C-alpha positions as a printed NumPy array, in Angstrom:
array([[   0.   ,    0.   ,    0.   ],
       [   1.066,    3.573,   -0.812],
       [   1.611,    5.623,    2.315],
       [  -1.003,    8.228,    3.   ],
       [   1.498,   11.17 ,    2.792],
       [   2.457,   10.103,   -0.767],
       [  -1.15 ,    9.965,   -1.866],
       [  -1.733,   13.444,   -0.534],
       [   1.391,   14.702,   -2.325],
       [   0.271,   13.218,   -5.649],
       [  -3.147,   14.734,   -5.29 ],
       [  -1.605,   18.118,   -4.517],
       [   0.665,   17.923,   -7.565],
       [  -2.242,   16.91 ,   -9.817],
       [  -4.336,   19.776,   -8.506],
       [  -1.502,   22.24 ,   -9.138],
       [  -1.018,   20.831,  -12.609],
       [  -4.723,   21.203,  -13.376],
       [  -4.602,   24.747,  -12.052],
       [  -1.556,   25.507,  -14.166],
       [  -3.178,   24.092,  -17.304],
       [  -6.301,   26.09 ,  -16.553],
       [  -4.208,   29.244,  -16.224],
       [  -2.445,   28.473,  -19.5  ],
       [  -5.787,   27.968,  -21.23 ],
       [  -7.062,   31.206,  -19.722],
       [  -3.946,   33.046,  -20.876],
       [  -4.293,   31.591,  -24.373],
       [  -7.931,   32.671,  -24.48 ],
       [  -7.002,   36.115,  -23.248],
       [  -4.21 ,   36.382,  -25.81 ],
       [  -6.619,   35.401,  -28.584],
       [  -9.133,   37.951,  -27.34 ],
       [  -6.442,   40.624,  -27.169],
       [  -5.327,   39.815,  -30.711],
       [  -8.941,   39.913,  -31.877],
       [  -9.483,   43.276,  -30.155],
       [  -6.277,   44.658,  -31.644],
       [  -7.37 ,   43.565,  -35.113],
       [ -10.78 ,   45.135,  -34.549],
       [  -9.091,   48.348,  -33.424],
       [  -6.904,   48.368,  -36.527],
       [  -9.914,   47.849,  -38.772],
       [ -11.767,   50.555,  -36.895],
       [  -8.862,   52.99 ,  -37.263],
       [  -8.575,   52.219,  -40.971],
       [ -12.308,   52.691,  -41.434],
       [ -12.245,   55.959,  -39.507],
       [  -9.32 ,   57.234,  -41.563],
       [ -11.007,   56.217,  -44.81 ],
       [ -14.275,   57.88 ,  -43.812],
       [ -12.48 ,   61.01 ,  -42.647],
       [ -10.73 ,   61.261,  -46.005],
       [ -13.999,   60.709,  -47.866],
       [ -15.702,   63.324,  -45.716],
       [ -12.901,   65.82 ,  -46.342],
       [ -13.13 ,   65.208,  -50.095],
       [ -16.906,   65.641,  -50.111],
       [ -16.633,   68.828,  -48.104],
       [ -14.269,   70.238,  -50.713],
       [ -16.55 ,   69.191,  -53.537],
       [ -19.745,   70.458,  -51.965],
       [ -21.167,   73.772,  -53.181],
       [ -24.573,   75.365,  -53.646],
       [ -27.974,   73.975,  -52.897],
       [ -28.75 ,   70.355,  -53.643],
       [ -32.501,   70.656,  -54.136],
       [ -33.782,   69.874,  -57.633],
       [ -37.258,   71.3  ,  -57.252],
       [ -38.209,   74.06 ,  -59.67 ],
       [ -39.13 ,   77.25 ,  -57.858],
       [ -38.475,   80.961,  -58.231],
       [ -35.618,   81.761,  -60.651],
       [ -35.293,   78.077,  -61.554],
       [ -38.805,   78.083,  -63.002],
       [ -37.83 ,   81.143,  -65.054],
       [ -34.916,   79.188,  -66.498],
       [ -37.309,   76.369,  -67.344],
       [ -39.489,   78.833,  -69.259],
       [ -36.429,   79.993,  -71.206],
       [ -35.598,   76.429,  -72.25 ],
       [ -39.219,   75.855,  -73.297],
       [ -39.217,   78.946,  -75.548],
       [ -35.901,   77.872,  -77.059],
       [ -37.241,   74.378,  -77.818],
       [ -40.314,   75.869,  -79.506],
       [ -38.089,   78.034,  -81.72 ],
       [ -35.978,   75.035,  -82.725],
       [ -39.034,   72.969,  -83.619],
       [ -40.34 ,   75.829,  -85.741],
       [ -36.955,   76.144,  -87.494],
       [ -36.958,   72.398,  -88.173],
       [ -40.456,   72.597,  -89.633],
       [ -39.465,   75.567,  -91.788],
       [ -36.477,   73.633,  -93.127],
       [ -38.717,   70.666,  -93.976],
       [ -41.34 ,   72.795,  -95.771],
       [ -41.243,   72.206,  -99.57 ],
       [ -39.817,   75.053, -101.622],
       [ -42.   ,   77.154, -103.898],
       [ -42.811,   75.844, -107.365],
       [ -40.22 ,   76.494, -110.048],
       [ -42.498,   78.943, -111.9  ],
       [ -42.818,   81.264, -108.915],
       [ -40.577,   84.33 , -108.517],
       [ -37.266,   83.813, -106.723],
       [ -38.426,   85.774, -103.681],
       [ -41.67 ,   83.882, -103.266],
       [ -42.04 ,   82.071,  -99.941],
       [ -43.32 ,   78.551,  -99.481],
       [ -47.002,   78.358,  -98.687],
       [ -47.46 ,   77.97 ,  -94.937],
       [ -50.399,   78.52 ,  -92.641],
       [ -50.33 ,   82.064,  -91.299],
       [ -49.369,   82.228,  -87.648],
       [ -51.315,   84.475,  -85.376],
       [ -48.999,   87.21 ,  -84.155],
       [ -49.918,   89.912,  -81.64 ],
       [ -47.691,   92.435,  -83.459],
       [ -44.186,   93.656,  -82.823],
       [ -43.289,   96.547,  -80.587],
       [ -41.835,   99.359,  -82.74 ],
       [ -38.11 ,   99.798,  -82.424],
       [ -37.241,  102.882,  -80.341],
       [ -36.999,  106.074,  -82.414],
       [ -34.004,  107.135,  -80.326],
       [ -31.797,  104.431,  -81.839],
       [ -29.54 ,  105.534,  -84.697],
       [ -30.56 ,  104.35 ,  -88.16 ],
       [ -28.229,  103.054,  -90.841],
       [ -29.715,  102.908,  -94.334],
       [ -28.683,  100.024,  -96.581],
       [ -30.079,  100.33 , -100.092],
       [ -30.678,   97.088, -101.964],
       [ -30.354,   97.402, -105.714],
       [ -32.815,   95.479, -107.876],
       [ -31.509,   92.53 , -109.853],
       [ -32.912,   94.031, -113.106],
       [ -34.576,   97.21 , -114.32 ],
       [ -36.704,   95.647, -117.062],
       [ -39.915,   93.671, -116.794],
       [ -39.415,   89.917, -116.845],
       [ -42.593,   89.471, -118.913],
       [ -42.53 ,   92.17 , -121.605],
       [ -39.031,   93.615, -121.384],
       [ -40.182,   97.218, -120.813],
       [ -38.321,   99.472, -118.366],
       [ -39.513,   99.43 , -114.754],
       [ -40.619,  102.701, -113.164],
       [ -39.953,  103.493, -109.455],
       [ -43.204,  103.942, -107.54 ],
       [ -41.962,  103.978, -103.932],
       [ -39.86 ,  102.054, -101.433],
       [ -40.218,   99.138,  -99.037],
       [ -38.339,   99.562,  -95.753],
       [ -37.461,   96.647,  -93.461],
       [ -35.888,   97.425,  -90.11 ],
       [ -33.35 ,   95.064,  -88.53 ],
       [ -32.135,   95.44 ,  -84.971],
       [ -28.348,   95.363,  -84.863],
       [ -25.963,   95.205,  -81.909],
       [ -22.513,   96.708,  -81.751],
       [ -20.82 ,   95.854,  -78.428],
       [ -22.045,   98.555,  -76.084],
       [ -24.89 ,   99.96 ,  -78.174],
       [ -27.78 ,   99.175,  -80.508],
       [ -28.567,  100.577,  -83.921],
       [ -31.284,   99.964,  -86.493],
       [ -30.371,   98.95 ,  -90.022],
       [ -32.999,  100.031,  -92.543],
       [ -32.994,   97.834,  -95.619],
       [ -34.46 ,  100.008,  -98.342],
       [ -35.725,   98.291, -101.491],
       [ -37.139,  100.273, -104.397],
       [ -40.59 ,   99.393, -105.641],
       [ -40.557,   99.072, -109.393],
       [ -43.605,   98.875, -111.637],
       [ -44.148,   97.85 , -115.224],
       [ -46.955,  100.105, -116.45 ],
       [ -47.786,   98.067, -119.595],
       [ -48.12 ,   94.85 , -117.59 ],
       [ -49.572,   96.507, -114.508],
       [ -47.286,   94.599, -112.107],
       [ -44.981,   95.768, -109.308],
       [ -41.98 ,   94.084, -107.72 ],
       [ -39.15 ,   94.701, -105.274],
       [ -35.731,   93.044, -104.932],
       [ -35.624,   90.147, -102.501],
       [ -34.317,   90.677,  -98.989],
       [ -30.856,   89.217,  -98.304],
       [ -30.936,   85.793,  -96.676],
       [ -30.918,   85.944,  -92.889],
       [ -30.096,   83.395,  -90.203],
       [ -33.512,   84.133,  -88.664],
       [ -35.915,   84.296,  -91.571],
       [ -38.285,   87.276,  -91.311],
       [ -36.817,   88.049,  -87.908],
       [ -35.599,   91.371,  -86.646],
       [ -32.096,   90.534,  -85.421],
       [ -29.059,   90.865,  -87.624],
       [ -26.43 ,   88.115,  -87.565],
       [ -24.416,   90.283,  -85.176],
       [ -27.228,   90.513,  -82.636],
       [ -27.959,   86.766,  -82.895],
       [ -24.238,   86.102,  -82.384],
       [ -24.261,   88.286,  -79.281],
       [ -27.178,   86.342,  -77.751],
       [ -25.429,   83.013,  -78.421],
       [ -22.057,   84.236,  -77.152],
       [ -23.523,   85.836,  -74.04 ],
       [ -25.246,   82.607,  -73.043],
       [ -22.781,   79.904,  -74.04 ],
       [ -19.479,   81.769,  -73.788],
       [ -20.16 ,   84.353,  -71.059],
       [ -22.695,   82.091,  -69.276],
       [ -25.461,   84.706,  -68.991],
       [ -29.024,   83.346,  -68.744],
       [ -31.523,   85.071,  -70.995],
       [ -33.254,   86.887,  -68.14 ],
       [ -29.974,   88.671,  -67.396],
       [ -29.553,   89.581,  -71.055],
       [ -33.099,   90.916,  -71.053],
       [ -32.172,   93.249,  -68.192],
       [ -29.037,   94.428,  -69.987],
       [ -30.921,   95.236,  -73.18 ],
       [ -33.614,   97.068,  -71.248],
       [ -30.972,   99.301,  -69.676],
       [ -29.789,  100.08 ,  -73.228],
       [ -33.307,  101.228,  -74.13 ],
       [ -34.495,   98.146,  -76.036],
       [ -37.229,   95.936,  -74.617],
       [ -36.627,   92.34 ,  -75.714],
       [ -38.592,   89.652,  -73.903],
       [ -37.055,   86.365,  -72.837],
       [ -39.435,   84.557,  -75.16 ],
       [ -38.093,   86.556,  -78.105],
       [ -34.476,   85.986,  -77.092],
       [ -35.16 ,   82.275,  -76.6  ],
       [ -36.645,   82.081,  -80.086],
       [ -33.593,   83.76 ,  -81.621],
       [ -31.265,   81.559,  -79.609],
       [ -32.987,   78.351,  -80.703],
       [ -32.916,   79.268,  -84.4  ],
       [ -29.253,   80.307,  -84.221],
       [ -28.327,   77.065,  -82.421],
       [ -30.189,   75.103,  -85.077],
       [ -28.14 ,   76.787,  -87.828],
       [ -24.796,   76.345,  -86.065],
       [ -25.31 ,   72.67 ,  -85.265],
       [ -24.173,   71.683,  -88.773],
       [ -20.654,   72.904,  -87.927],
       [ -20.357,   70.469,  -85.001],
       [ -20.67 ,   67.485,  -87.354],
       [ -17.854,   68.847,  -89.512],
       [ -15.711,   69.306,  -86.379],
       [ -16.277,   65.646,  -85.477],
       [ -15.115,   64.499,  -88.922],
       [ -11.908,   66.492,  -88.473],
       [ -11.385,   65.182,  -84.932],
       [ -11.577,   61.509,  -85.937],
       [  -8.82 ,   61.979,  -88.499],
       [  -6.263,   62.232,  -85.677],
       [  -4.468,   59.263,  -84.151],
       [  -4.437,   60.524,  -80.54 ],
       [  -7.529,   61.638,  -78.623],
       [  -8.285,   62.747,  -75.079],
       [ -11.682,   61.865,  -73.599],
       [ -13.592,   62.794,  -70.469],
       [ -17.175,   63.209,  -69.298],
       [ -19.202,   65.391,  -66.948],
       [ -22.783,   65.265,  -65.631],
       [ -25.389,   67.526,  -67.227],
       [ -28.841,   67.86 ,  -65.585],
       [ -31.746,   67.548,  -68.024],
       [ -35.25 ,   68.689,  -67.161],
       [ -37.935,   66.126,  -66.343],
       [ -41.039,   68.359,  -66.289],
       [ -43.449,   65.632,  -65.255],
       [ -41.69 ,   65.141,  -61.943],
       [ -40.657,   68.757,  -61.391],
       [ -37.031,   67.607,  -61.061],
       [ -34.038,   66.926,  -63.267],
       [ -32.474,   63.721,  -64.503],
       [ -28.731,   63.116,  -64.72 ],
       [ -27.457,   63.051,  -68.292],
       [ -23.819,   63.067,  -69.419],
       [ -21.807,   65.358,  -71.649],
       [ -18.887,   63.455,  -73.189],
       [ -15.991,   65.483,  -74.534],
       [ -13.245,   64.459,  -76.972],
       [ -10.193,   66.553,  -77.824],
       [  -7.375,   66.224,  -80.329],
       [  -3.807,   65.927,  -79.087],
       [  -2.427,   69.01 ,  -77.374],
       [   0.223,   70.053,  -79.938],
       [  -1.696,   69.483,  -83.176],
       [  -1.699,   72.407,  -85.621],
       [  -5.504,   72.785,  -85.646],
       [  -6.896,   71.539,  -82.313],
       [ -10.519,   70.415,  -82.158],
       [ -12.786,   69.63 ,  -79.22 ],
       [ -16.151,   67.917,  -79.713],
       [ -18.92 ,   67.476,  -77.143],
       [ -21.409,   64.623,  -77.326],
       [ -24.629,   64.511,  -75.299],
       [ -25.932,   61.198,  -73.951],
       [ -28.751,   60.309,  -71.605],
       [ -26.484,   58.259,  -69.312],
       [ -22.854,   57.378,  -68.603],
       [ -22.739,   53.925,  -70.165],
       [ -19.661,   52.85 ,  -72.106],
       [ -21.739,   52.286,  -75.235],
       [ -21.709,   56.033,  -75.957],
       [ -17.946,   56.47 ,  -76.539],
       [ -17.995,   53.26 ,  -78.598],
       [ -20.792,   54.702,  -80.736],
       [ -19.079,   58.083,  -81.07 ],
       [ -15.662,   56.708,  -82.063],
       [ -17.002,   53.946,  -84.304],
       [ -14.149,   52.418,  -86.321],
       [ -11.586,   54.979,  -85.162],
       [  -8.15 ,   53.585,  -84.295],
       [  -5.444,   55.211,  -82.233],
       [  -4.405,   56.067,  -78.674],
       [  -7.171,   57.2  ,  -76.322],
       [  -6.082,   59.026,  -73.153],
       [  -8.682,   58.966,  -70.372],
       [  -9.116,   58.916,  -66.614],
       [  -9.899,   55.788,  -64.609],
       [ -13.568,   55.474,  -65.615],
       [ -14.336,   51.851,  -66.496],
       [ -16.749,   52.784,  -69.283],
       [ -13.825,   53.002,  -71.698],
       [ -12.325,   49.606,  -70.82 ],
       [ -14.301,   47.598,  -73.386],
       [ -12.832,   49.73 ,  -76.182],
       [  -9.176,   48.942,  -75.519],
       [  -7.893,   46.327,  -77.958],
       [  -4.4  ,   45.967,  -79.465],
       [  -4.355,   47.304,  -82.996],
       [  -7.581,   49.24 ,  -82.492],
       [  -7.849,   51.531,  -79.471],
       [  -4.84 ,   51.695,  -77.129],
       [  -5.186,   53.024,  -73.596],
       [  -3.105,   55.88 ,  -72.199],
       [  -3.693,   56.918,  -68.573],
       [  -3.342,   60.274,  -66.843],
       [  -0.715,   61.078,  -64.226],
       [  -2.89 ,   63.946,  -63.017],
       [  -5.383,   61.411,  -61.649],
       [  -2.627,   59.466,  -59.874],
       [  -1.391,   62.694,  -58.326],
       [  -4.933,   63.605,  -57.293],
       [  -5.334,   60.369,  -55.322],
       [  -2.188,   61.032,  -53.275],
       [  -3.094,   64.708,  -52.908],
       [  -6.513,   63.836,  -51.451],
       [  -4.875,   61.482,  -48.948],
       [  -2.436,   64.143,  -47.799],
       [  -5.142,   66.832,  -47.612],
       [  -7.329,   64.66 ,  -45.392],
       [  -4.447,   63.943,  -42.967],
       [  -0.712,   64.59 ,  -43.518],
       [   0.847,   61.366,  -44.824],
       [   4.623,   60.914,  -45.292],
       [   4.002,   58.22 ,  -47.906],
       [   1.631,   60.417,  -49.912],
       [   4.013,   63.366,  -49.654],
       [   6.922,   61.332,  -50.967],
       [   4.778,   59.981,  -53.825],
       [   3.882,   63.556,  -54.756],
       [   7.589,   64.409,  -54.871],
       [   8.213,   61.513,  -57.279],
       [   5.383,   62.733,  -59.544],
       [   6.65 ,   66.324,  -59.334],
       [   9.94 ,   65.174,  -60.848],
       [   8.065,   63.68 ,  -63.813],
       [   6.218,   66.946,  -64.372],
       [   9.463,   68.946,  -64.093],
       [  10.843,   66.978,  -67.036],
       [   7.673,   67.679,  -69.027],
       [   7.832,   71.403,  -68.264],
       [  11.34 ,   71.555,  -69.728],
       [  10.368,   69.869,  -73.028],
       [   6.784,   71.122,  -73.542],
       [   7.743,   73.221,  -76.594],
       [   9.999,   70.588,  -78.173],
       [   9.002,   68.465,  -81.186],
       [   7.624,   64.958,  -80.475],
       [  10.85 ,   63.219,  -81.546],
       [  12.927,   65.078,  -78.984],
       [  10.297,   64.584,  -76.267],
       [  10.443,   60.834,  -76.867],
       [  14.227,   60.861,  -76.554],
       [  14.26 ,   62.939,  -73.346],
       [  11.55 ,   60.794,  -71.797],
       [  13.542,   57.658,  -72.613],
       [  16.691,   59.097,  -71.07 ],
       [  15.175,   60.763,  -67.987],
       [  11.55 ,   59.745,  -67.336],
       [  11.865,   55.985,  -67.832],
       [  14.614,   55.47 ,  -65.183],
       [  12.646,   57.671,  -62.797],
       [   9.47 ,   55.659,  -63.425],
       [  11.315,   52.371,  -62.818],
       [  12.612,   53.619,  -59.456],
       [   9.167,   54.986,  -58.544],
       [   7.548,   51.635,  -59.4  ],
       [  10.028,   49.79 ,  -57.149],
       [   9.351,   52.228,  -54.329],
       [   5.566,   51.789,  -54.636],
       [   5.857,   47.985,  -54.501],
       [   8.126,   48.26 ,  -51.44 ],
       [   5.852,   50.649,  -49.56 ],
       [   2.541,   48.898,  -50.298],
       [   3.01 ,   45.98 ,  -47.808],
       [   4.037,   48.461,  -45.107],
       [   0.755,   50.413,  -45.041],
       [  -2.682,   49.303,  -43.87 ],
       [  -4.312,   47.248,  -46.604],
       [  -7.578,   49.171,  -46.581],
       [  -6.141,   52.651,  -46.064],
       [  -6.567,   55.439,  -48.574],
       [  -2.858,   55.582,  -49.3  ],
       [  -2.86 ,   51.859,  -50.127],
       [  -5.749,   52.476,  -52.497],
       [  -3.789,   55.256,  -54.206],
       [  -0.733,   53.002,  -54.588],
       [  -2.777,   50.122,  -56.005],
       [  -4.451,   52.53 ,  -58.456],
       [  -1.048,   53.548,  -59.84 ],
       [   0.333,   49.987,  -60.002],
       [  -2.79 ,   48.602,  -61.676],
       [  -2.594,   51.138,  -64.526],
       [   1.195,   51.256,  -64.776],
       [   1.44 ,   50.149,  -68.398],
       [  -1.044,   52.809,  -69.517],
       [   0.7  ,   55.406,  -67.326],
       [   4.052,   54.485,  -68.865],
       [   2.821,   54.783,  -72.481],
       [   3.478,   58.5  ,  -72.858],
       [   7.24 ,   57.815,  -72.686],
       [   7.137,   55.914,  -75.977],
       [   4.934,   58.388,  -77.862],
       [   6.233,   61.954,  -77.992],
       [   2.896,   63.374,  -79.173],
       [   1.154,   62.115,  -76.022],
       [   0.685,   64.367,  -73.014],
       [   1.596,   63.218,  -69.525],
       [  -1.998,   63.701,  -68.36 ],
       [  -5.567,   64.286,  -69.509],
       [  -5.651,   67.952,  -68.501],
       [  -6.046,   69.291,  -72.082],
       [  -9.551,   67.865,  -72.323],
       [ -10.435,   68.72 ,  -68.723],
       [  -9.716,   72.383,  -69.416],
       [ -12.363,   72.302,  -72.151],
       [ -14.964,   71.387,  -69.503],
       [ -14.504,   74.555,  -67.438],
       [ -17.065,   76.5  ,  -69.453],
       [ -19.593,   73.687,  -69.029],
       [ -19.126,   73.761,  -65.254],
       [ -19.817,   77.51 ,  -65.1  ],
       [ -22.84 ,   77.211,  -67.396],
       [ -24.198,   74.318,  -65.336],
       [ -24.045,   76.493,  -62.232],
       [ -25.859,   79.381,  -63.931],
       [ -28.409,   77.527,  -66.068],
       [ -28.971,   74.485,  -63.792],
       [ -30.277,   72.232,  -66.588],
       [ -31.108,   71.795,  -70.278],
       [ -34.702,   71.532,  -71.428],
       [ -34.681,   68.072,  -73.019],
       [ -32.487,   65.64 ,  -74.931],
       [ -32.609,   67.732,  -78.105],
       [ -31.593,   70.78 ,  -76.092],
       [ -28.674,   68.802,  -74.677],
       [ -27.55 ,   67.837,  -78.19 ],
       [ -27.699,   71.463,  -79.345],
       [ -25.801,   72.606,  -76.258],
       [ -23.115,   70.039,  -77.081],
       [ -22.94 ,   71.385,  -80.652],
       [ -22.588,   75.017,  -79.51 ],
       [ -19.931,   74.093,  -76.926],
       [ -18.099,   72.293,  -79.74 ],
       [ -18.024,   75.415,  -81.904],
       [ -17.148,   77.882,  -79.122],
       [ -14.484,   75.763,  -77.399],
       [ -12.858,   74.954,  -80.751],
       [ -12.727,   78.705,  -81.414],
       [ -10.91 ,   79.212,  -78.107],
       [  -8.399,   76.451,  -78.857],
       [  -7.55 ,   78.097,  -82.191],
       [  -7.343,   81.615,  -80.717],
       [ -10.424,   82.766,  -82.628],
       [ -12.638,   85.327,  -80.901],
       [ -16.063,   83.581,  -80.66 ],
       [ -18.207,   86.714,  -81.109],
       [ -16.416,   87.883,  -84.264],
       [ -16.516,   84.331,  -85.611],
       [ -20.242,   83.85 ,  -84.98 ],
       [ -21.069,   87.275,  -86.464],
       [ -19.493,   86.287,  -89.755],
       [ -20.576,   82.636,  -89.827],
       [ -24.215,   83.323,  -88.95 ],
       [ -24.287,   85.877,  -91.765],
       [ -22.867,   83.373,  -94.292],
       [ -24.573,   80.126,  -93.289],
       [ -28.018,   80.74 ,  -94.884],
       [ -26.51 ,   80.798,  -98.403],
       [ -23.26 ,   78.884,  -97.874],
       [ -22.882,   75.691,  -99.983],
       [ -22.665,   72.545,  -97.894],
       [ -19.707,   71.156,  -99.839],
       [ -17.639,   74.149,  -98.662],
       [ -18.702,   73.863,  -95.015],
       [ -15.153,   73.042,  -93.891],
       [ -14.115,   76.601,  -94.829],
       [ -16.267,   77.935,  -92.003],
       [ -14.703,   75.769,  -89.286],
       [ -12.821,   77.876,  -86.698],
       [  -9.328,   76.706,  -87.715],
       [ -10.023,   77.431,  -91.436],
       [ -12.117,   80.573,  -90.969],
       [ -10.924,   83.851,  -92.425],
       [ -12.82 ,   86.975,  -91.36 ],
       [ -14.603,   88.893,  -94.09 ],
       [ -12.976,   92.146,  -95.145],
       [ -15.214,   95.081,  -94.358]])
């Protein structure tokens, strides 16, 4: 038998061992809980940092009221768009009306139902008058050959605008009669961009330029004209605007044909509210913009309106075009990229923006160092911006490529050292994922380092969107895209939009379509006066 003291000792040792094992289990459980809590804290800190950065970004982006309901001045803008749409529909109907029969006189108008008109307000007598006499095409009767005898005059008054003042142009046409035949006739009026309307091409150009270039809604123009002593209602201005837009839209198609002849394009997009009258709110449409390469001799920018932001719209716009397309990180373009067809080039400005947002939300040494790397790339570009493409390719090969290789190594080294879900990790992964497209500008001297050339063309749209709030409907959006195309292409080619529109609106009614390219901003030559 085992002595009683030994049994007691064994039991004591077993109890201590059980206690020790229990303590070890407790410690292991506590260690697991601590590790779990630490992981939860890390995730919480990452989430807080990400949300703080998002909040900071949204606070910088936020401006103005967010309500979409139409009230007060917004309803006035809606009325302007409605009047403009009515004018465009009327212009379309006029263009579709069959011409007069071949036996009718040249000045005869097509037969149309007479519109009820309340009558025009007489032009102020205080405005200066400029008489323009229109000579008849012939002085003999077309029927019997006898000489025509003057029996009076027909006077048509056109309202003209010279920057800073109005004047009235009186178009004076002699009335000629053939006494043997007993008929009377007058020379036809010169063709006008607004048929039977009062404004000259110069005044119509001013209305278009004031709205789409200077971003003035029509109610503000109405106030300006009233201060100058001329009462022009918004409905009248909207009608003129719609008919002028309708005439100018043909130039946008010619700009697109020129654009697609290039081998390098920039592309971007921006939201454009479009009115949904039934709901009293606006829908979100998209204005796509395409620009030729930055250093081309005759730069072109073309806007394209679409109801949404789907990738099918750039595919439809570009069609069979082949070349290098430089864009931001929007995935709608991804389906277009195919070797031998459309090749992707990315924008370093968007990479820089990601790191900048991180550093603005909370100072980040990693983001700051990344910005320094990118600054070196831009310093190289600043030094060669005026050089020919061949030299830019050589300098980029010698200087930018080694810098990019070192930057790529640094990004891969830093990525495992930062929190996986942090904003700075997201910025690094964005750059690494698109590295091939970001690197492409080094091999093509005509490419820009970023997509800023096309983004600059969107500045006017942003200001207009703030002032006008919305377009009236899809057709209004398409016309707005056409007018932006013409005006922004003028700016790119250093052509003053008002002078250009004055001349083009005067020529378009009688200009042959086969010579339309001569009126494009980069081919336009002002008329000698």
